[in-house]
Structures are given as structure tokens and as C-alpha cells.
C-alpha positions as a printed Julia matrix, in Angstrom:
245×3 Matrix{Float64}:
 -14.91  22.91  -14.42
 -13.73  22.19  -10.87
 -10.54  20.25  -10.37
 -10.43  16.8    -8.82
  -9.01  18.21   -5.57
 -10.89  21.49   -5.38
 -10.92  22.9    -1.81
  -8.59  20.12   -0.55
  -5.36  20.68    1.37
  -2.45  18.26    1.08
   0.97  17.64    2.56
   3.57  16.1     0.25
   6.88  15.08    1.8
  10.1   14.96   -0.18
   8.59  17.63   -2.41
  11.67  19.71   -3.09
  12.3   17.9    -6.36
  11.48  14.85   -8.46
   8.33  12.82   -7.91
   7.28  14.8    -4.83
   7.42  18.08   -6.71
   5.52  16.56   -9.65
   2.78  15.43   -7.24
   2.54  18.9    -5.72
   2.35  20.44   -9.19
  -0.48  18.11  -10.24
  -2.36  18.71   -7.0
  -2.23  22.47   -7.42
  -3.39  22.13  -11.04
  -6.41  20.19   -9.75
  -7.39  22.89   -7.26
  -5.6   21.79   -4.08
  -3.5   23.88   -1.76
  -0.29  22.14   -0.82
   2.31  22.06    1.92
   5.57  21.01    0.3
   7.87  19.43    2.87
  11.53  18.56    2.54
  14.61  18.34    4.73
  16.25  20.9     2.41
  14.68  24.17    3.56
  16.05  26.35    0.78
  15.11  23.94   -1.99
  11.56  23.37   -0.79
  10.92  27.08   -0.26
  12.04  27.75   -3.82
   9.89  24.9    -5.12
   6.79  26.19   -3.33
   7.31  29.74   -4.56
   6.33  28.8    -8.12
   2.79  27.96   -6.97
   2.11  31.34   -5.37
  -0.49  31.42   -2.62
  -1.55  27.83   -3.37
   1.49  26.39   -1.61
   3.97  26.83    1.21
   7.32  25.17    1.76
   8.15  23.68    5.14
  11.48  22.26    6.3
  10.88  18.91    7.97
  12.95  15.92    9.02
  10.34  13.2     8.52
  12.11  10.88   10.95
  11.18  13.2    13.81
   7.55  12.77   14.87
   7.52  16.15   16.6
   8.47  17.94   13.36
   5.73  16.1    11.46
   3.18  17.05   14.12
   4.29  20.66   13.86
   3.93  20.48   10.07
   0.37  19.18   10.36
  -0.47  22.01   12.76
   1.06  24.54   10.36
  -0.96  23.18    7.44
  -4.2   23.59    9.4
  -3.17  27.01   10.7
  -2.21  28.32    7.24
  -4.88  26.74    5.04
  -7.64  26.01    7.57
  -7.82  22.26    7.03
  -5.94  19.13    5.98
  -7.28  16.33    3.8
  -4.37  14.48    2.21
  -0.95  13.19    3.21
   1.52  11.81    0.69
   4.45  10.05    2.35
   6.92  10.4    -0.5
  10.24  11.26    1.19
  13.0    8.74    0.57
  16.76   8.38    0.17
  19.15   5.73   -1.12
  22.43   4.54    0.35
  23.31   1.65   -1.94
  25.85  -1.04   -1.22
  26.09  -4.81   -1.04
  25.15  -6.1     2.39
  28.7   -7.13    3.27
  29.86  -3.54    2.83
  26.74  -1.63    3.86
  27.16   0.33    7.07
  24.62   0.35    9.87
  24.21   4.1     9.35
  23.32   3.54    5.69
  20.67   1.0     6.65
  19.23   3.21    9.38
  19.1    6.3     7.15
  17.14   4.63    4.36
  14.7    2.76    6.58
  14.38   5.83    8.8
  13.42   8.28    6.07
  11.12   6.02    4.03
   9.53   3.67    6.54
   9.74   5.45    9.87
   8.99   8.73    8.09
   5.79   7.29    6.62
   4.79   5.84    9.99
   5.45   9.17   11.74
   3.48  11.08    9.12
   0.56   8.69    9.43
   0.63   9.0    13.21
   0.81  12.79   12.99
  -2.42  13.03   10.95
  -4.26  10.13   12.59
  -6.0   12.1    15.31
  -7.15  14.87   12.97
  -8.34  12.5    10.26
 -10.24  10.34   12.76
 -11.88  13.39   14.31
 -13.05  14.82   10.99
 -13.95  11.32    9.71
 -12.24  11.89    6.4
  -8.76  11.86    4.94
  -6.52  10.16    2.45
  -2.97   8.85    2.89
  -0.74   7.63    0.07
   2.56   5.91    0.77
   5.25   5.87   -1.9
   6.6    2.34   -2.12
   8.78   1.03   -4.96
   9.1   -1.95   -7.25
  12.28  -2.65   -5.28
  10.02  -3.6    -2.38
   8.36  -6.28   -4.51
  11.22  -7.82   -6.48
  14.25  -6.81   -4.37
  17.35  -5.16   -5.8
  20.87  -6.4    -5.09
  22.82  -3.63   -3.43
  19.61  -2.23   -1.96
  18.74  -4.43    1.01
  17.98  -1.27    2.99
  15.83   0.37    0.31
  14.03  -2.84   -0.68
  13.26  -3.61    2.98
  11.97  -0.09    3.61
   9.74  -0.06    0.55
   8.37  -3.55    1.29
   7.67  -2.4     4.83
   5.59   0.46    3.5
   3.2   -2.06    1.95
   2.62  -3.64    5.36
   2.21  -0.19    6.9
  -0.32   0.72    4.21
  -2.47  -2.38    4.66
  -2.44  -2.29    8.46
  -3.26   1.44    8.49
  -6.05   0.93    5.97
  -7.67  -1.59    8.33
  -7.18   0.64   11.37
  -8.61   3.82    9.83
 -11.28   2.47    7.48
 -14.07   2.78   10.05
 -13.26   6.5    10.29
 -13.67   6.9     6.51
  -9.91   7.43    6.11
  -8.37   5.67    3.12
  -4.74   4.51    3.0
  -3.16   3.29   -0.23
   0.26   2.92   -1.81
   1.85   3.62   -5.17
   4.68   1.4    -6.37
   6.75   3.19   -9.04
   9.14   1.3   -11.26
  12.01   2.9   -13.15
  11.3    6.64  -13.24
  13.48   9.43  -14.58
  14.59  11.38  -11.51
  17.8   12.72  -10.01
  18.06   9.49   -8.02
  17.83   7.11  -10.99
  19.72   9.27  -13.46
  22.67   9.16  -11.09
  23.06   5.49  -12.07
  25.73   4.45  -14.52
  24.24   4.79  -18.0
  24.67   1.11  -18.81
  22.84   0.08  -15.62
  19.97   2.47  -16.36
  19.77   1.13  -19.93
  19.67  -2.46  -18.69
  16.82  -1.69  -16.31
  14.95   0.22  -19.01
  15.24  -2.8   -21.32
  13.24  -4.81  -18.75
  10.21  -2.53  -19.14
   7.56  -3.96  -21.52
   6.59  -0.42  -22.56
  10.22   0.08  -23.56
  10.93   3.24  -21.59
  11.37   4.7   -18.13
   8.47   6.55  -16.59
   8.2   10.26  -15.9
   7.49  11.8   -12.47
   4.24  13.21  -13.87
   3.01   9.68  -14.55
   3.49   8.72  -10.92
   1.72  11.92   -9.91
  -1.3   10.86  -11.98
  -1.7    7.66   -9.97
  -1.39   9.54   -6.69
  -3.97  12.07   -7.86
  -6.41   9.26   -8.64
  -6.02   7.73   -5.18
  -6.54  11.09   -3.46
  -9.61  12.03   -5.49
 -13.23  10.96   -5.17
 -12.67   8.7    -8.17
 -11.01   6.32   -5.69
 -13.65   6.64   -2.96
 -13.87   2.84   -2.55
 -10.15   2.11   -2.96
  -8.51   1.28    0.36
  -5.41  -0.76    1.21
  -4.48  -1.01   -2.45
  -1.04  -0.99   -4.03
  -0.99   0.48   -7.53
   2.02  -0.51   -9.62
   3.14   2.23  -12.01
   5.99   0.37  -13.66
   5.31   0.18  -17.38
   4.88  -3.54  -16.77
   8.32  -4.15  -15.3
   8.23  -6.74  -12.54
   5.03  -8.5   -13.62
């Protein structure tokens, strides 16, 4: 039985670990070939190695449009085509606004929001020309409810919703779909770095009573990138266990 992404080629940014790596793993399992991208060259090369010929690792600073354009060209050169872009790369630089530095704000908004914009721009010409393509932006529940100490992160992730909806309207006539996934509390290196009591307090807010797993976010991304979601465009899928409703 063919996988949901058989013969498709995808780029996943921030794929050296965590949710990005889980997405790449699920894509490969469903028949796709994947370009794993991350600013950490060594880490992403090691991550891609486990998938054999189905994947390559590429070092990329997503804030630099030129590097994203080069990555798109490399994907087409290596695999012969490109069908999917997952803008997953993100960082946190937490701090209350009175103490947050300008550099901390710029870094978080730059990687998540500008990075997603640059990735979308980098694939736009190709996707329009071939009249097909799928883009998924990784937002966050923080962009919906706001988190104290995360004005930068919450602003970036809220901005990705606007980017998603505007892009969906721009590219729809070219048969290119743009959607977003909004994870809640998910077990990852980023969240597990929290103080245990803070993590426990956030977990207690989840109606399902537990944090999510990266694989559960990957499942939602897979759906959006497959033909099962052929009429889903400009949508934001919350994968939060019910937190924030």
C-alpha cells in the first residue's frame, strides 16, 4: 500500500531534533524524500543519516533568504522536485518585557516569523510555476493565548497565523495550499528545559491530562500535506489536547 506522501519531496526546517525531526521521520515513513534543514550543520547531518537515501541534511540559517533559495535549489537538484515546505524552525529567548533585550526579540521573531516568510518566498516561484505545492507553518498556542515572559515568541507565533492566511489567499489560484499547525504543550528539549513545577502547572491545564508528543504534531502536519487535506487552505489546526479552548 502506497504511503500518503509517495513520490513527494519535502523540506522541513528546524529538523535537527524535536518536532521537526519527528515530522521528517513521519514523512519518510509515508514515502516522501526529505531535506532536513537546521542551523546546526553537524546535528542535522546526523539526523538525516538515519533515513539513508530518503533524506539529506542541509545547514541553513532560515533568516537569510539567499540560504533558503539555495536550499530549495538543492532539493530540486538532489531529488528532482519539491512539493512541500514545513516552516518549523524556532527558538525561544524568554524574559519579561522590562528585561528582554532587543537582540532577544529580534532573534525569536527573526527565526520563526521572518524565517517562515523567507521560506515561503523561496518556494513561491517554483510552486506557482508547477501549479502545486503545500506549505505548513508551525505556530504555537502561545500565539493565541499569549504567555507572560514570551512577548517575542507569542508575537512571532501570532504573526505566523497572519502570514498563513495571507499566503493562502495569494497562492490559492495556483493550487498551492498554505496552512498552520498550532501545538500546545509538547515534550521537547525546549519545554523540558522548563522548571519541573512550571511544566507540571501547564500540563494540569490540558483537558486530556498530559503533554503531547512530537509524533502527534507530526500526524497533523502529515494530514495537511497529504491529499486527505486537498480542500484545506488557510486553516489553523490546534493540536493542544484541548488546552486553550
